[in-house]
Structures are given as C-alpha cells and as structure tokens.
PyMOL commands that place a pseudoatom at each C-alpha (Angstrom):
pseudoatom trace, name=CA, resn=PHE, resi=1, chain=A, elem=C, hetatm=0, pos=[6.707, -7.649, -8.436]
pseudoatom trace, name=CA, resn=LEU, resi=2, chain=A, elem=C, hetatm=0, pos=[8.410, -6.716, -4.715]
pseudoatom trace, name=CA, resn=PRO, resi=3, chain=A, elem=C, hetatm=0, pos=[7.613, -9.173, -1.705]
pseudoatom trace, name=CA, resn=ASN, resi=4, chain=A, elem=C, hetatm=0, pos=[4.024, -8.208, -0.329]
pseudoatom trace, name=CA, resn=GLU, resi=5, chain=A, elem=C, hetatm=0, pos=[2.737, -6.500, -3.301]
pseudoatom trace, name=CA, resn=VAL, resi=6, chain=A, elem=C, hetatm=0, pos=[-1.021, -7.471, -4.453]
pseudoatom trace, name=CA, resn=LEU, resi=7, chain=A, elem=C, hetatm=0, pos=[-2.637, -6.877, -7.367]
pseudoatom trace, name=CA, resn=ALA, resi=8, chain=A, elem=C, hetatm=0, pos=[-6.352, -5.083, -7.259]
pseudoatom trace, name=CA, resn=SER, resi=9, chain=A, elem=C, hetatm=0, pos=[-9.087, -6.918, -9.388]
pseudoatom trace, name=CA, resn=LYS, resi=10, chain=A, elem=C, hetatm=0, pos=[-13.083, -6.288, -9.409]
pseudoatom trace, name=CA, resn=TYR, resi=11, chain=A, elem=C, hetatm=0, pos=[-13.175, -10.153, -9.400]
pseudoatom trace, name=CA, resn=TRP, resi=12, chain=A, elem=C, hetatm=0, pos=[-14.959, -11.265, -6.243]
pseudoatom trace, name=CA, resn=ASP, resi=13, chain=A, elem=C, hetatm=0, pos=[-16.098, -14.639, -4.568]
pseudoatom trace, name=CA, resn=CYS, resi=14, chain=A, elem=C, hetatm=0, pos=[-17.970, -16.129, -1.168]
pseudoatom trace, name=CA, resn=VAL, resi=15, chain=A, elem=C, hetatm=0, pos=[-15.469, -17.901, 1.073]
pseudoatom trace, name=CA, resn=ASN, resi=16, chain=A, elem=C, hetatm=0, pos=[-16.551, -19.462, 3.618]
pseudoatom trace, name=CA, resn=VAL, resi=17, chain=A, elem=C, hetatm=0, pos=[-16.267, -17.681, 7.194]
pseudoatom trace, name=CA, resn=ALA, resi=18, chain=A, elem=C, hetatm=0, pos=[-14.424, -20.551, 8.898]
pseudoatom trace, name=CA, resn=CYS, resi=19, chain=A, elem=C, hetatm=0, pos=[-11.441, -20.592, 6.243]
pseudoatom trace, name=CA, resn=ILE, resi=20, chain=A, elem=C, hetatm=0, pos=[-10.511, -16.832, 7.453]
pseudoatom trace, name=CA, resn=GLU, resi=21, chain=A, elem=C, hetatm=0, pos=[-7.874, -17.026, 9.596]
pseudoatom trace, name=CA, resn=ASP, resi=22, chain=A, elem=C, hetatm=0, pos=[-6.369, -13.512, 9.845]
pseudoatom trace, name=CA, resn=LYS, resi=23, chain=A, elem=C, hetatm=0, pos=[-7.308, -9.854, 8.603]
pseudoatom trace, name=CA, resn=CYS, resi=24, chain=A, elem=C, hetatm=0, pos=[-4.589, -8.258, 6.126]
pseudoatom trace, name=CA, resn=TYR, resi=25, chain=A, elem=C, hetatm=0, pos=[-4.324, -4.595, 4.745]
pseudoatom trace, name=CA, resn=VAL, resi=26, chain=A, elem=C, hetatm=0, pos=[-3.744, -3.335, 1.719]
pseudoatom trace, name=CA, resn=LEU, resi=27, chain=A, elem=C, hetatm=0, pos=[-2.055, 0.170, 1.535]
pseudoatom trace, name=CA, resn=ASN, resi=28, chain=A, elem=C, hetatm=0, pos=[-1.087, 2.153, -1.736]
pseudoatom trace, name=CA, resn=VAL, resi=29, chain=A, elem=C, hetatm=0, pos=[2.489, 2.576, -1.979]
pseudoatom trace, name=CA, resn=ASN, resi=30, chain=A, elem=C, hetatm=0, pos=[2.651, 5.992, -0.365]
pseudoatom trace, name=CA, resn=GLU, resi=31, chain=A, elem=C, hetatm=0, pos=[0.907, 4.243, 2.733]
pseudoatom trace, name=CA, resn=TYR, resi=32, chain=A, elem=C, hetatm=0, pos=[3.326, 1.719, 2.924]
pseudoatom trace, name=CA, resn=ASN, resi=33, chain=A, elem=C, hetatm=0, pos=[5.973, 3.453, 2.436]
pseudoatom trace, name=CA, resn=ARG, resi=34, chain=A, elem=C, hetatm=0, pos=[4.671, 5.880, 5.518]
pseudoatom trace, name=CA, resn=TYR, resi=35, chain=A, elem=C, hetatm=0, pos=[3.854, 2.551, 7.244]
pseudoatom trace, name=CA, resn=TYR, resi=36, chain=A, elem=C, hetatm=0, pos=[7.607, 1.337, 7.156]
pseudoatom trace, name=CA, resn=ILE, resi=37, chain=A, elem=C, hetatm=0, pos=[9.051, 4.538, 7.516]
pseudoatom trace, name=CA, resn=ARG, resi=38, chain=A, elem=C, hetatm=0, pos=[7.016, 4.657, 10.935]
pseudoatom trace, name=CA, resn=GLU, resi=39, chain=A, elem=C, hetatm=0, pos=[7.958, 1.103, 11.715]
pseudoatom trace, name=CA, resn=LYS, resi=40, chain=A, elem=C, hetatm=0, pos=[11.568, 2.512, 11.115]
pseudoatom trace, name=CA, resn=THR, resi=41, chain=A, elem=C, hetatm=0, pos=[12.358, -0.506, 9.311]
pseudoatom trace, name=CA, resn=SER, resi=42, chain=A, elem=C, hetatm=0, pos=[15.861, -0.519, 8.044]
pseudoatom trace, name=CA, resn=ASP, resi=43, chain=A, elem=C, hetatm=0, pos=[15.880, -3.247, 5.643]
pseudoatom trace, name=CA, resn=LEU, resi=44, chain=A, elem=C, hetatm=0, pos=[13.513, -1.960, 3.085]
pseudoatom trace, name=CA, resn=PHE, resi=45, chain=A, elem=C, hetatm=0, pos=[15.356, 1.606, 2.233]
pseudoatom trace, name=CA, resn=GLU, resi=46, chain=A, elem=C, hetatm=0, pos=[19.286, 1.623, 1.687]
pseudoatom trace, name=CA, resn=HIS, resi=47, chain=A, elem=C, hetatm=0, pos=[19.815, 5.287, 1.888]
pseudoatom trace, name=CA, resn=PRO, resi=48, chain=A, elem=C, hetatm=0, pos=[22.032, 6.988, 4.229]
pseudoatom trace, name=CA, resn=GLU, resi=49, chain=A, elem=C, hetatm=0, pos=[19.519, 9.881, 4.947]
pseudoatom trace, name=CA, resn=SER, resi=50, chain=A, elem=C, hetatm=0, pos=[17.641, 9.995, 7.724]
pseudoatom trace, name=CA, resn=VAL, resi=51, chain=A, elem=C, hetatm=0, pos=[14.081, 9.043, 8.529]
pseudoatom trace, name=CA, resn=GLY, resi=52, chain=A, elem=C, hetatm=0, pos=[12.707, 13.075, 8.812]
pseudoatom trace, name=CA, resn=GLN, resi=53, chain=A, elem=C, hetatm=0, pos=[14.610, 13.558, 5.330]
pseudoatom trace, name=CA, resn=LEU, resi=54, chain=A, elem=C, hetatm=0, pos=[12.833, 10.305, 3.791]
pseudoatom trace, name=CA, resn=LYS, resi=55, chain=A, elem=C, hetatm=0, pos=[9.509, 11.176, 5.358]
pseudoatom trace, name=CA, resn=SER, resi=56, chain=A, elem=C, hetatm=0, pos=[10.147, 14.650, 3.413]
pseudoatom trace, name=CA, resn=LEU, resi=57, chain=A, elem=C, hetatm=0, pos=[10.894, 13.401, 0.160]
pseudoatom trace, name=CA, resn=LEU, resi=58, chain=A, elem=C, hetatm=0, pos=[7.706, 11.350, 0.168]
pseudoatom trace, name=CA, resn=ASN, resi=59, chain=A, elem=C, hetatm=0, pos=[5.823, 14.361, 0.929]
pseudoatom trace, name=CA, resn=ARG, resi=60, chain=A, elem=C, hetatm=0, pos=[7.449, 16.661, -1.443]
pseudoatom trace, name=CA, resn=ASN, resi=61, chain=A, elem=C, hetatm=0, pos=[5.247, 18.305, -4.469]
pseudoatom trace, name=CA, resn=THR, resi=62, chain=A, elem=C, hetatm=0, pos=[1.766, 17.489, -2.855]
pseudoatom trace, name=CA, resn=VAL, resi=63, chain=A, elem=C, hetatm=0, pos=[-0.690, 19.707, -2.828]
pseudoatom trace, name=CA, resn=THR, resi=64, chain=A, elem=C, hetatm=0, pos=[-2.770, 18.397, -0.125]
pseudoatom trace, name=CA, resn=ILE, resi=65, chain=A, elem=C, hetatm=0, pos=[-1.913, 15.360, 2.036]
pseudoatom trace, name=CA, resn=HIS, resi=66, chain=A, elem=C, hetatm=0, pos=[-4.720, 12.882, 3.016]
pseudoatom trace, name=CA, resn=HIS, resi=67, chain=A, elem=C, hetatm=0, pos=[-3.742, 10.310, 5.411]
pseudoatom trace, name=CA, resn=ARG, resi=68, chain=A, elem=C, hetatm=0, pos=[-5.580, 7.531, 6.065]
pseudoatom trace, name=CA, resn=LEU, resi=69, chain=A, elem=C, hetatm=0, pos=[-4.979, 5.575, 9.141]
pseudoatom trace, name=CA, resn=LEU, resi=70, chain=A, elem=C, hetatm=0, pos=[-2.310, 3.221, 9.138]
pseudoatom trace, name=CA, resn=PRO, resi=71, chain=A, elem=C, hetatm=0, pos=[-2.469, -0.389, 10.710]
pseudoatom trace, name=CA, resn=SER, resi=72, chain=A, elem=C, hetatm=0, pos=[-1.392, 0.009, 14.423]
pseudoatom trace, name=CA, resn=LYS, resi=73, chain=A, elem=C, hetatm=0, pos=[2.076, -0.929, 15.414]
pseudoatom trace, name=CA, resn=SER, resi=74, chain=A, elem=C, hetatm=0, pos=[0.913, -4.793, 17.084]
pseudoatom trace, name=CA, resn=VAL, resi=75, chain=A, elem=C, hetatm=0, pos=[-0.332, -5.856, 13.367]
pseudoatom trace, name=CA, resn=ASP, resi=76, chain=A, elem=C, hetatm=0, pos=[1.938, -8.568, 11.993]
pseudoatom trace, name=CA, resn=ASN, resi=77, chain=A, elem=C, hetatm=0, pos=[4.029, -7.127, 9.158]
pseudoatom trace, name=CA, resn=GLN, resi=78, chain=A, elem=C, hetatm=0, pos=[3.116, -10.411, 6.971]
pseudoatom trace, name=CA, resn=ASN, resi=79, chain=A, elem=C, hetatm=0, pos=[-0.557, -9.129, 7.060]
pseudoatom trace, name=CA, resn=ILE, resi=80, chain=A, elem=C, hetatm=0, pos=[0.851, -5.911, 5.280]
pseudoatom trace, name=CA, resn=PHE, resi=81, chain=A, elem=C, hetatm=0, pos=[0.518, -5.384, 1.729]
pseudoatom trace, name=CA, resn=PHE, resi=82, chain=A, elem=C, hetatm=0, pos=[0.121, -3.013, -0.740]
pseudoatom trace, name=CA, resn=CYS, resi=83, chain=A, elem=C, hetatm=0, pos=[-1.033, -2.259, -4.423]
pseudoatom trace, name=CA, resn=ARG, resi=84, chain=A, elem=C, hetatm=0, pos=[0.579, -0.720, -7.582]
pseudoatom trace, name=CA, resn=TYR, resi=85, chain=A, elem=C, hetatm=0, pos=[-1.199, -2.481, -10.358]
pseudoatom trace, name=CA, resn=VAL, resi=86, chain=A, elem=C, hetatm=0, pos=[-4.819, -3.520, -10.999]
pseudoatom trace, name=CA, resn=TYR, resi=87, chain=A, elem=C, hetatm=0, pos=[-5.489, -6.766, -12.779]
pseudoatom trace, name=CA, resn=ASP, resi=88, chain=A, elem=C, hetatm=0, pos=[-8.358, -6.869, -15.775]
pseudoatom trace, name=CA, resn=TYR, resi=89, chain=A, elem=C, hetatm=0, pos=[-9.231, -10.009, -15.686]
pseudoatom trace, name=CA, resn=ARG, resi=90, chain=A, elem=C, hetatm=0, pos=[-11.482, -9.988, -18.412]
pseudoatom trace, name=CA, resn=ALA, resi=91, chain=A, elem=C, hetatm=0, pos=[-8.773, -8.848, -20.749]
pseudoatom trace, name=CA, resn=LYS, resi=92, chain=A, elem=C, hetatm=0, pos=[-6.103, -11.102, -18.828]
pseudoatom trace, name=CA, resn=ARG, resi=93, chain=A, elem=C, hetatm=0, pos=[-3.858, -7.584, -18.128]
pseudoatom trace, name=CA, resn=ILE, resi=94, chain=A, elem=C, hetatm=0, pos=[-1.997, -6.072, -15.779]
pseudoatom trace, name=CA, resn=LEU, resi=95, chain=A, elem=C, hetatm=0, pos=[-2.640, -2.104, -15.767]
pseudoatom trace, name=CA, resn=LYS, resi=96, chain=A, elem=C, hetatm=0, pos=[-1.320, 0.857, -13.669]
pseudoatom trace, name=CA, resn=ASN, resi=97, chain=A, elem=C, hetatm=0, pos=[-3.385, 1.796, -10.873]
pseudoatom trace, name=CA, resn=PRO, resi=98, chain=A, elem=C, hetatm=0, pos=[-5.465, 4.908, -11.922]
pseudoatom trace, name=CA, resn=SER, resi=99, chain=A, elem=C, hetatm=0, pos=[-6.491, 5.914, -8.267]
pseudoatom trace, name=CA, resn=LEU, resi=100, chain=A, elem=C, hetatm=0, pos=[-2.768, 6.227, -7.340]
pseudoatom trace, name=CA, resn=ASN, resi=101, chain=A, elem=C, hetatm=0, pos=[-2.068, 8.319, -10.304]
pseudoatom trace, name=CA, resn=ASN, resi=102, chain=A, elem=C, hetatm=0, pos=[-5.575, 10.619, -10.010]
pseudoatom trace, name=CA, resn=PRO, resi=103, chain=A, elem=C, hetatm=0, pos=[-4.875, 13.619, -8.227]
pseudoatom trace, name=CA, resn=ASN, resi=104, chain=A, elem=C, hetatm=0, pos=[-8.878, 14.263, -8.697]
pseudoatom trace, name=CA, resn=THR, resi=105, chain=A, elem=C, hetatm=0, pos=[-9.546, 10.832, -6.840]
pseudoatom trace, name=CA, resn=ASN, resi=106, chain=A, elem=C, hetatm=0, pos=[-10.517, 10.998, -3.737]
pseudoatom trace, name=CA, resn=PRO, resi=107, chain=A, elem=C, hetatm=0, pos=[-9.486, 8.967, -0.772]
pseudoatom trace, name=CA, resn=THR, resi=108, chain=A, elem=C, hetatm=0, pos=[-11.527, 6.780, 0.988]
for i in range(1, 108): cmd.bond("trace and resi %d" % i, "trace and resi %d" % (i + 1))
show_as sticks, trace
zoom trace
C-alpha cells in the first residue's frame, strides 16, 4: 500500500461525536492525482514532463470526464486519502474497487 491509501468497506460503526477530530477526504485514484497535480507537489511525481503534460496523460483515452469537486487548497494534505481497493470483511479479502474500473458507473 502507498502512503495515504485506505481500503473501502461496507462495515460501519457508531462513534461518539466527541471522538471526531477533523474532516477527511477519500478520493479515487484519478481524483487524488488531479488534486496533487493542482497542488503541484514535486515529490509525488519523478517525471521530467511538465504539469500540463501530466494532466493530458491522465485525461487520455477518456470519453467523458466527470469531475467531482476536489478539496480546497486550505485542507491539510494529511487529511486527503485515496482508495483503490475494497475490503470484503465477510470473506476477509481485498478486492479491486469495481467502481473505478467500470465505465458504466455514474460518479456521485
């Protein structure tokens, strides 16, 4: 796993509101990459290409691009996470996230 990567799961639990410290954002991989390109973080990519070329690489071969709003620039980078996999807690195994690979899935 990569830093700031989390697993999606259908498991849920109730937590006392007094335990909540801050708000976080969980993005899919494309959104996470767009967020860091926007922030122009130099330590994420070790490419000699410019940011414009990286943006075009991310958008290549996409028929329609539906962009959700990204977190604002005032959000601390420690509160930004991304998800590539789903944890099936009943089967106790990790699955690829089907919503990221299915072109028929509508973004929310």
